[in-house]
C-alpha positions in Angstrom: 238.4 -186.7 -172.1 242.1 -187.1 -172.9 242.7 -183.4 -173.3 240.8 -182.6 -170.1 243.1 -185.0 -168.2 246.1 -183.6 -170.1 245.2 -180.0 -169.3 244.8 -180.9 -165.6 248.2 -182.7 -165.7 249.9 -179.8 -167.4 248.6 -177.3 -164.9 249.6 -179.5 -162.0 253.1 -180.2 -163.2 253.6 -176.6 -164.1 252.6 -175.5 -160.6 254.8 -178.1 -159.0 257.8 -177.1 -161.1 257.2 -173.4 -160.7 256.3 -172.6 -164.2 253.3 -170.4 -163.4 252.0 -167.2 -164.9 254.0 -164.9 -162.7 257.3 -166.6 -163.5 256.6 -166.7 -167.2 255.6 -163.1 -167.2 259.0 -162.2 -165.7 261.1 -164.1 -168.1 263.5 -161.9 -170.1 262.2 -161.3 -173.6 258.9 -162.9 -172.7 256.2 -161.5 -175.0 253.5 -164.2 -175.0 251.0 -165.3 -172.5 251.4 -168.1 -170.0 248.9 -170.2 -172.0 251.3 -170.4 -174.9 253.8 -172.9 -173.4 250.9 -174.9 -172.0 249.2 -175.0 -175.4 252.5 -175.9 -177.1 252.9 -178.9 -174.8 249.4 -180.0 -175.4 249.9 -179.6 -179.2 253.0 -181.9 -179.0 251.0 -184.5 -177.1 248.1 -184.2 -179.5 250.4 -184.6 -182.4 251.9 -187.8 -180.9 248.4 -189.1 -180.2 247.4 -188.4 -183.8 250.5 -190.4 -184.9 249.3 -193.3 -182.7 252.6 -193.4 -180.8 251.4 -192.4 -177.3 251.1 -195.2 -174.8 247.5 -196.0 -173.7 245.8 -193.2 -171.7 246.1 -193.5 -167.9 249.1 -195.8 -168.0 252.4 -195.0 -166.2 254.0 -194.8 -169.6 251.5 -192.2 -170.8 252.0 -190.2 -167.7 255.7 -190.3 -168.2 255.3 -189.0 -171.7 253.2 -186.1 -170.5 255.9 -185.3 -167.8 258.7 -185.5 -170.4 257.0 -183.1 -172.9 256.3 -180.6 -170.1 259.6 -180.9 -168.4 261.8 -180.9 -171.5 260.0 -177.8 -172.7 261.0 -176.2 -169.4 264.5 -177.4 -169.8 264.9 -175.7 -173.2 263.0 -172.6 -172.2 264.7 -171.9 -168.8 267.8 -173.9 -168.3 271.0 -172.0 -167.6 273.2 -175.0 -168.0 275.9 -174.3 -170.7 275.8 -177.8 -172.1 272.0 -177.7 -172.6 272.4 -174.3 -174.2 275.1 -175.6 -176.5 273.1 -178.6 -177.5 270.0 -176.5 -178.3 272.0 -173.8 -180.2 273.8 -176.4 -182.3 270.6 -178.3 -183.0 268.8 -175.2 -184.2 271.7 -173.8 -186.1 272.1 -177.0 -188.0 268.6 -176.8 -189.4 269.3 -173.6 -191.4 265.6 -173.4 -192.3 264.7 -170.4 -190.1 267.2 -168.1 -188.5 268.4 -169.7 -185.3 267.9 -166.5 -183.2 264.2 -166.3 -184.3 263.6 -170.0 -183.5 265.2 -169.8 -180.1 263.3 -166.6 -179.2 260.0 -168.3 -180.2 260.8 -171.3 -178.1 261.7 -169.3 -175.1 258.6 -167.1 -175.3 255.9 -169.5 -176.6 257.2 -173.0 -176.0 257.7 -176.1 -178.2 257.6 -176.0 -182.0 257.8 -179.0 -184.2 260.9 -177.6 -185.9 262.7 -177.4 -182.5 261.8 -181.0 -181.7 263.0 -182.1 -185.1 266.2 -180.2 -184.7 266.8 -181.7 -181.3 266.1 -185.2 -182.6 268.5 -184.8 -185.5 271.2 -183.5 -183.2 270.6 -186.2 -180.6 271.1 -189.0 -183.0 274.5 -187.7 -184.1 275.9 -187.2 -180.6 278.3 -189.5 -179.0 277.6 -191.0 -175.6 280.1 -188.6 -174.0 278.4 -185.6 -175.5 275.0 -186.9 -174.3 276.3 -187.5 -170.8 277.3 -183.8 -170.5 273.5 -183.0 -170.6 272.8 -185.0 -167.5 273.3 -182.2 -164.9 271.1 -179.8 -166.9 268.4 -182.4 -167.3 268.6 -183.5 -163.7 267.7 -179.9 -162.6 264.3 -180.4 -164.2 263.8 -184.0 -162.9 264.3 -185.7 -166.3 267.1 -188.0 -167.6 269.0 -188.8 -170.7 266.8 -192.0 -171.0 263.7 -189.8 -170.9 265.0 -187.6 -173.6 266.0 -190.5 -175.7 262.5 -192.0 -175.4 260.9 -188.6 -176.3 263.2 -188.4 -179.4 262.1 -191.9 -180.4 258.5 -190.9 -180.2 259.1 -187.8 -182.3 260.8 -190.0 -185.0 258.0 -192.6 -184.9 255.5 -189.8 -185.3 257.3 -188.3 -188.3 257.4 -191.7 -190.0 253.8 -192.4 -189.2 252.7 -189.1 -190.7 254.9 -189.6 -193.8 253.3 -193.0 -194.4 249.9 -191.2 -194.4 251.1 -188.5 -196.8 251.1 -185.9 -194.0 254.0 -183.8 -192.6 254.7 -183.5 -188.9 255.0 -179.7 -189.1 251.6 -179.4 -190.7 250.0 -181.7 -188.1 251.7 -179.8 -185.3 250.6 -176.4 -186.7 247.0 -177.5 -186.9 247.0 -178.9 -183.4 248.8 -175.8 -182.0 246.0 -173.5 -183.4 243.5 -175.6 -181.4 245.2 -175.3 -178.1 245.4 -172.5 -175.5 247.4 -169.5 -176.8 247.2 -170.9 -180.3 245.2 -168.3 -182.0 247.9 -166.2 -183.6 
């Protein structure tokens, strides 16, 4: 039931924001299918649900989280804002786990990964208020705010902690959920 409602929400929001198949197919360097970003958003939401950090289904807060996951994926896949690009590039480069170019290409072609979310969260917590405020125009273009991003990063951190307390790892949980979602069979 939750995932049926989620899928309907994802399709609706993607249609409203212009992230439809034809646009995705025309993105430079785009090699995946349109279902990959949808599945990636669904996997993030399922991961947050598995961690028991999502607000109750059907509440305005739950709808806000769905919107944030979808919209911020669009921000980081499509934004041309130089401050957003710098933030994303610095976050991914600081991870040094996988080559940054490979990580960014995967994000832009297939959508969220748990590694990108972790990198963004770690970069976010080290930023000054002034640095964060520079992201406002780029976020505003996608109808999201600094407050929205801060809340999403809090949810990611709570999920990481919840999984660690259970002897799980956020990246493993995401990988499993990603395989279950549209575009996940790789």
